[in-house]
Backbone as a ProteinNet text record, in pm:
[ID]
protein_1_A
[PRIMARY]
MGWDKNGRYYTRSKRVNGRVVREYVGGGRVGELVARMDAIKRDKRETERQCARLEREEVAELDAPLVELNELADLLARAALLAAGYVQHNRGAWRKKRG
[TERTIARY]
-859.1	-805.8	-843.3	-876.4	-908.4	-1008.8	-1029.7	-1109.1	-1256.6	-1360.7	-1501.2	-1541.5	-1651.4	-1705.9	-1706.2	-1719	-1713.3	-1582.7	-1481.6	-1361.3	-1341.5	-1429.2	-1424.4	-1337.9	-1332.5	-1237.3	-1168.3	-1039	-961.3	-978	-998.7	-1002.4	-901.9	-847.5	-772.6	-813.3	-788.6	-830.4	-712	-731.9	-629.9	-697.9	-617.1	-677.3	-672.2	-778	-795.7	-851.8	-768.1	-830.6	-893.5	-819	-850.7	-972.7	-1026.9	-1116.6	-1040.4	-1115.1	-1069.9	-1169.3	-1101.8	-1175.9	-1113.7	-1209.3	-1177.1	-1169.8	-1033.5	-1014.9	-1023.4	-1103.8	-1130.4	-1001.6	-936.2	-817.7	-860.4	-933.8	-965.6	-983.2	-1034.4	-1032.6	-947.3	-950.7	-867.2	-722.8	-629.8	-489.1	-431.2	-485.7	-461.7	-484.6	-586.5	-624	-527	-498	-394.8	-256.7	-206.8	-68.9	-75.3	-178.3	-171.5	-193.6	-262.2	-271.7	-142.7	-64.4	69.7	153.2	149.8	235.1	210.1	71.5	21.6	89.2	76.4	122.8	277.2	336.6	491.1	519.1	444.3	465.8	452.6	323.2	298.6	405.3	470.8	568.6	697.2	721.5	843.5	813.3	698.3	690.8	689.8	642.3	647.4	788.9	875.8	1007.2	1090.7	1059.4	1124.7	1080.3	954.2	911.3	998.2	1016	1069.3	1212.6	1294	1420.2	1460.6	1343.6	1363.5	1333.6	1235.3	1226.8	1359.4	1408.9	1530.4	1655.6	1660.4	1742.9	1733.9	1593.9	1585.3	1606.2	1583.4	1612.7	1763	1841.6	1972.3	2039.6	1998.5	2043.3	1999.1	1888.8	1853.7	1937.9	1960	2057.7	2210.7	2265.2	2381.8	2371.2	2267.4	2259.7	2238.3	2192.1	2155.1	2275.7	2393.6	2518	2537.6	2513.2	2536.8	2416.9	2292.6	2186.6	2230.9	2252.9	2307.5	2411.9	2516.5	2648.1	2580.4	2488.3	2452.5	2383.1	2280.3	2213.6	2310.9	2409.9	2509.7	2581.2	2613.8	2690.4	2585.9	2456.6	2366.7	2354.6	2362.3	2357.3	2485.4	2588.6	2724.8	2719.6	2688	2657.8	2581	2459.9	2370.2	2408	2485.5	2545.9	2659	2755.7	2829.4	2782.8	2694.4	2614	2558.2	2493.7	2418.8	2532.9	2630.8	2749.4	2811.5	2805.2	2873.2	2781.9	2636.4	2546.1	2456.3	2443.6	2357.2	2204.2	2092.1	1956.1	1915	1833.7	1764.8	1635.6	1616.8	1501.3	1385.7	1290.9	1165.3	1211.4	1284	1328.5	1401.3	1457.1	1510.7	1664.7	1708.2	1836	1889.4	2013	2074.4	2135.5	2082.5	2118.3	2188.4	2281.9	2339.2	2253.1	2252.2	2164.6	2219.4	2123.5	2170.9	2190.3	2289	2312.2	2352.1
-2552.8	-2683.3	-2758.5	-2859.5	-2926.8	-3064.4	-3109.7	-3194.8	-3154.1	-3232.1	-3203.2	-3185.4	-3139.4	-3129.8	-3250.8	-3354.7	-3480.5	-3539.9	-3504.2	-3548.5	-3672.6	-3711.1	-3824.9	-3815.7	-3715.6	-3691.5	-3565.4	-3553.9	-3431.5	-3376.6	-3250	-3184.9	-3077.1	-3019.3	-2906.9	-2808.8	-2678.1	-2590.8	-2566.5	-2555	-2481.6	-2403.2	-2320.3	-2224.4	-2273.2	-2271.9	-2311.5	-2224.8	-2162.7	-2041.9	-1929.9	-1888.7	-1791.7	-1811.1	-1953.4	-1961.9	-2071.7	-2065.1	-2172.3	-2281.6	-2407.3	-2534.2	-2621.6	-2692.4	-2780.6	-2904.7	-2978.8	-3112.3	-3213.6	-3322.9	-3425.8	-3508.4	-3531.6	-3625.4	-3762.3	-3780.7	-3900.3	-3902.3	-4007.3	-4023.9	-4102.9	-4138.2	-4250	-4214	-4305.9	-4296.5	-4221.3	-4215.4	-4137.8	-3984.7	-3978.2	-3832.5	-3772.6	-3864.5	-3808.3	-3784.5	-3869.9	-3841.1	-3730.7	-3722	-3577.2	-3476.8	-3475.3	-3349.3	-3325.7	-3431	-3389.8	-3323.1	-3391.8	-3336.9	-3195.5	-3152	-3027.6	-2933.7	-2993.7	-2905.5	-2897.7	-2983.1	-2961.8	-2853.7	-2864.1	-2759	-2649.3	-2620.2	-2487.4	-2426.8	-2507.3	-2477.7	-2446.1	-2492.6	-2475.6	-2354.7	-2315.1	-2192.2	-2078.9	-2099	-1998.9	-1963.4	-2064.9	-2061.2	-1985.8	-2020.7	-1958.8	-1808.3	-1764.1	-1626.1	-1534.9	-1617.1	-1563.8	-1521.3	-1625.5	-1602	-1508.6	-1492.9	-1383.8	-1229.8	-1249.6	-1128.7	-1073.8	-1186.4	-1134.1	-1094.4	-1166.1	-1119.2	-975.2	-937.5	-808.8	-712.2	-726.6	-644.8	-631.5	-752.9	-749.9	-660.6	-659	-582.6	-439.7	-404.1	-290.2	-193	-290.2	-252.2	-215.6	-308.4	-282.1	-152.9	-123.9	-9.5	115.1	117.5	244.7	336.4	287.4	401.9	464.5	382.8	417	508.5	491.6	592.1	727.5	725.6	845.9	927	842.5	907	962.6	887.1	943.4	1079.3	1090.9	1213.2	1336.9	1284.6	1397.1	1441.9	1361.6	1395.4	1475.5	1449.3	1540.3	1675.6	1680.2	1820.9	1894.6	1824.9	1900.1	1946.9	1862.9	1910.3	2027	2044.5	2106.8	2256.8	2231.5	2377.5	2420	2340.5	2394.6	2456.6	2394.6	2465.5	2594.2	2589.4	2721.4	2814.8	2791.8	2873.8	2930.1	2839.2	2880.9	2955.7	3011.5	3098.9	3008.4	2883.8	2820	2801	2783.6	2746	2625	2565.7	2454.4	2479.5	2452	2497.2	2381.5	2423.3	2320.1	2187.8	2185.4	2036.7	1950.2	2022.7	1960.3	1990.7	2038.2	2065.9	2195.4	2200.4	2316.8	2407.6	2535.6	2653.1	2769.1	2816.6	2925.3	3058	3119.5	3238.2	3358.1	3417.9	3539	3662.6	3721.4	3872.8	3849.1
804.9	802.6	919.1	918.3	1047.5	1034.6	1169.3	1168.1	1165.6	1122.5	1130.1	1277	1316	1441.1	1547.6	1476	1565.4	1555.6	1484.4	1486.7	1423.3	1317.2	1233.1	1117	1052	936.8	932	846.9	852.4	720.9	699	570.6	575.9	445.7	443.9	330.3	351.6	233.9	162.4	28.7	-53.5	-165.3	-235.5	-328	-467.1	-538.3	-663.6	-765	-827.8	-927.4	-844.3	-731.9	-646.2	-551.1	-557	-461.5	-358.7	-238.4	-134.1	-149.1	-155.4	-166.1	-60.4	-0.4	102.9	49.7	80.7	37.5	141.6	109.6	196.2	215.6	320.5	335.7	388.1	500.6	537	693.9	747.4	892.9	945.7	1063.2	1138.2	1127.4	1094.5	1112.7	1003	880.3	768.8	784.7	836.1	881.3	987	1094.6	1187.8	1117.5	1040.9	985.7	898.2	804.2	742.3	820.4	927.5	1018.4	1074.3	1122	1168.7	1062.1	949	840.1	829	790.9	799.5	908	1024.4	1158.7	1126.6	1096.4	1063.2	972.7	843.5	752.4	778.8	868.2	922.4	1020.9	1109.1	1198.4	1118.5	1026.7	937	860.8	801.5	760.6	859.5	964	1071.1	1115.3	1128.7	1151.6	1060.4	933.7	821.3	814.6	840	846.3	953.5	1086	1190.9	1151.6	1103.4	1060.1	964.6	855.8	766.8	845.7	924.9	1005.8	1078.7	1142.8	1230.1	1141.7	1016.3	916.5	869.5	860.8	810.8	904.4	1045.7	1161.8	1158.1	1151.8	1154.3	1036.1	917	814.6	849	902	911.2	1024.3	1126.3	1247.1	1175.1	1079.9	1017.1	941.4	883.4	763.6	862.8	978.5	1053.5	1059.7	1078.1	1055.6	919.8	809.7	688.8	645.5	686.1	662.4	718.6	857.2	927.2	851.8	804.8	746.1	594.4	531.6	409.3	443.5	550.5	574.4	595.9	677.5	728.5	594.9	492.6	367.7	279.5	285.8	214	262.2	401.5	471.5	439.4	438.8	422.3	272.8	176.9	25.7	20.2	77.9	71.4	134.4	243.7	298.3	222.4	157.6	60.5	-46	-109.6	-215.9	-202.3	-79.8	-49.6	-10.7	37.1	69	-53.4	-162.4	-284.4	-370	-318.6	-408.3	-469.2	-452.7	-539.2	-465.2	-546.4	-476.2	-536	-468.9	-524.9	-602	-709.9	-797.4	-776	-711.5	-683.1	-642.2	-552	-498.6	-599	-709	-799.3	-819.5	-935.5	-971.9	-888.4	-857.5	-794.8	-916.6	-890.2	-995.3	-915.2	-995	-963.2	-953.1	-834.2	-814.6	-880.8	-944	-1038.8	-944.2	-989.6	-936.2	-782.4
[MASK]
+++++++++++++++++++++++++++++++++++++++++++++++++++++++++++++++++++++++++++++++++++++++++++++++++++

Protein backbone atom coordinates (compact mmCIF):
# COMPACT_ATOMS: atom_id res chain seq x y z
CA MET A 1 0.00 0.00 0.00
CA GLY A 2 1.17 3.51 -0.57
CA TRP A 3 2.03 6.30 -2.84
CA ASP A 4 3.85 5.79 -6.11
CA LYS A 5 7.53 6.72 -6.36
CA ASN A 6 6.84 10.36 -7.11
CA GLY A 7 3.97 10.73 -4.64
CA ARG A 8 1.40 11.50 -7.30
CA TYR A 9 -1.24 8.87 -6.57
CA TYR A 10 -2.20 6.39 -3.87
CA THR A 11 -2.78 2.67 -4.39
CA ARG A 12 -3.65 -0.11 -2.00
CA SER A 13 -3.32 -3.86 -2.24
CA LYS A 14 -6.06 -6.38 -1.60
CA ARG A 15 -6.56 -10.10 -2.16
CA VAL A 16 -8.86 -11.30 -4.94
CA ASN A 17 -9.19 -15.07 -5.35
CA GLY A 18 -5.92 -15.64 -3.49
CA ARG A 19 -3.95 -13.14 -5.60
CA VAL A 20 -2.73 -9.74 -4.50
CA VAL A 21 -4.18 -6.99 -6.71
CA ARG A 22 -3.25 -3.31 -6.50
CA GLU A 23 -6.21 -0.96 -6.52
CA TYR A 24 -5.78 2.58 -7.81
CA VAL A 25 -7.39 5.04 -5.39
CA GLY A 26 -6.40 8.47 -6.67
CA GLY A 27 -4.12 11.37 -6.18
CA GLY A 28 -4.29 14.71 -4.45
CA ARG A 29 -6.80 15.25 -1.68
CA VAL A 30 -8.70 12.00 -2.30
CA GLY A 31 -5.49 9.96 -2.09
CA GLU A 32 -4.50 11.70 1.14
CA LEU A 33 -7.87 11.07 2.77
CA VAL A 34 -7.95 7.41 1.80
CA ALA A 35 -4.34 6.98 2.94
CA ARG A 36 -5.28 8.44 6.34
CA MET A 37 -8.33 6.18 6.58
CA ASP A 38 -6.17 3.15 5.78
CA ALA A 39 -3.65 4.22 8.42
CA ILE A 40 -6.43 4.53 11.00
CA LYS A 41 -7.72 1.05 10.09
CA ARG A 42 -4.19 -0.39 10.43
CA ASP A 43 -3.76 1.25 13.83
CA LYS A 44 -7.13 -0.08 14.96
CA ARG A 45 -6.25 -3.64 13.89
CA GLU A 46 -2.88 -3.41 15.66
CA THR A 47 -4.56 -2.15 18.85
CA GLU A 48 -7.08 -5.01 18.69
CA ARG A 49 -4.23 -7.51 18.25
CA GLN A 50 -2.41 -6.07 21.26
CA CYS A 51 -5.58 -6.17 23.38
CA ALA A 52 -6.20 -9.79 22.40
CA ARG A 53 -2.59 -10.69 23.25
CA LEU A 54 -2.86 -9.01 26.66
CA GLU A 55 -6.14 -10.82 27.29
CA ARG A 56 -4.56 -14.19 26.42
CA GLU A 57 -1.62 -13.45 28.73
CA GLU A 58 -4.01 -12.49 31.52
CA VAL A 59 -6.01 -15.70 31.11
CA ALA A 60 -2.81 -17.78 31.04
CA GLU A 61 -1.68 -16.06 34.23
CA LEU A 62 -5.00 -16.85 35.91
CA ASP A 63 -4.87 -20.47 34.67
CA ALA A 64 -1.34 -21.12 35.97
CA PRO A 65 -2.43 -22.15 39.51
CA LEU A 66 -5.12 -24.43 38.06
CA VAL A 67 -2.59 -26.12 35.78
CA GLU A 68 -0.30 -26.71 38.75
CA LEU A 69 -3.21 -28.08 40.83
CA ASN A 70 -4.17 -30.42 37.96
CA GLU A 71 -0.60 -31.73 37.69
CA LEU A 72 -0.44 -32.34 41.45
CA ALA A 73 -3.81 -34.14 41.37
CA ASP A 74 -2.58 -36.38 38.54
CA LEU A 75 0.59 -37.14 40.49
CA LEU A 76 -1.43 -37.98 43.61
CA ALA A 77 -3.78 -40.25 41.64
CA ARG A 78 -0.83 -41.99 39.98
CA ALA A 79 0.83 -42.54 43.38
CA ALA A 80 -2.41 -43.93 44.88
CA LEU A 81 -2.89 -46.34 41.96
CA LEU A 82 0.73 -47.53 42.13
CA ALA A 83 0.41 -48.04 45.89
CA ALA A 84 -2.76 -50.08 45.34
CA GLY A 85 -0.91 -52.43 42.98
CA TYR A 86 -1.99 -51.08 39.62
CA VAL A 87 0.21 -50.54 36.57
CA GLN A 88 -0.40 -48.32 33.61
CA HIS A 89 -0.55 -50.33 30.40
CA ASN A 90 1.22 -48.65 27.47
CA ARG A 91 0.46 -45.13 28.78
CA GLY A 92 -3.23 -45.96 28.63
CA ALA A 93 -5.57 -47.76 31.02
CA TRP A 94 -4.59 -48.67 34.58
CA ARG A 95 -4.74 -52.41 35.28
CA LYS A 96 -4.39 -54.45 38.41
CA LYS A 97 -1.02 -56.22 38.50
CA ARG A 98 -1.22 -60.04 38.53
CA GLY A 99 0.18 -62.10 41.38
